[in-house]
N, C-alpha and C positions, 0 to 999 in steps of 0.2 A: 141579396146580391145579384146584380145583373150578370148574366152569362150569355154569350153568343157562341154556340158550339158549331164549328164548321167541319164538314167532312166531304170526301169524294174526290179530292185532288189526287194527282199522281202523274205517272209517265204514260204517254200514249203516242202512237205513231201518227204521222200526218194522215188526215182523212178520218181519224177515229173519233170516238165520242167519250164524253165524261159527263157525269151528273153531280153537281155540287149541292149540298144541303147546308142550311144554317138554321139551327133551332135557338130561339130566344127565350130566356126565362128570367124571372125576377123583375120584369119591367112593370111598374104599377100604373104608368100612364097609357093612354090609348096609343097604339101603334098605327101610324099613318102610312108611311112609305117604307117598304123594304127593298133592298137592292144589292147589287154587286158592283164593286169597283176592282180595278186591277192595277198593278204597278210592276213594270219591268225595270231591270237595272239601268240607272241613268236617266230614267224617264219619270215624269210626274204621274201621280195616281190619276186614273181616268175612269169615267163612268162606263160600265158595261151595260147594265140594264136595271130598271127599277119598276116596281109595281105598287099601286095604291091599294088601300084596303078594299076598294070597290072593284079592283081587277084591271084598272087602266095601266097599260104598260108603256114603257119608253125604252128604246134601245139606242146605243151608239150605232152610227151608220155602218161601221165595219162588221157589226155583229148581226145586223138584220138578216133574217132568212137562215141563219145558222144556229143562233142561240134562242132559247125559249125560257122565259122566266115565269114562274108560277108561285103561288103561296097557299098555305093552309092556315086560315085565320084562327081556327080552333086550336091549332097546335103552335101558333106563332112561329111558323117555319116557312122559309123561302127556299126555292129550288132554282137551279140554273142548269138546264139541259144544253150541253154544248156539242154540236155536231160539226162534221167537216172541219175538224180542227187543223190549224196551220201552225207552222213553227213560230210565226209572229204572235200567236196567242199565248206563248210561254210567258208566264208572269206569276206573281203572287196575287191571288184573288181574295178580296176582303168583303165580308158581309157588312152591310150598313143598315141600321134600323133607325128610322126617325120617328120618335114618339112625340107626344104633345109638348113636352117640356125639355126634351133632351135627345141627343143623337148618340148612337152607340156604334162601335166598330168591333168586328171579330178580330181574331189574332192572325188571320190569313192562312190560306192553304195554297201550296205550290202546285201549279199546273205546268208540266213540261211536255212540249210536243216535239218529238224528235224520232228519227229513224235509227 
């Protein structure tokens, strides 16, 4: 059974930091790309960042310089370090895993940036 277990969301003040984690298990195919998307109320889900098995990263423009994605291939885990958080970063953040023959989504973790 495939599981994506996300953790690290929560409430943080503007300018603060959070680190999200997503551990994948039960995936029998090779994992190619791991990443994070987010969705705010009334908006479409959007890419935050993604990273290939070889470590090549891609960020949405608004996250460049503030967010850092990394992964541990041995643990099938992807991380998202979020710094200098802004109220507009408030959203549900979803882990995304693209394997050879399937794509998987996590259940989402809420990130709220507010004073």
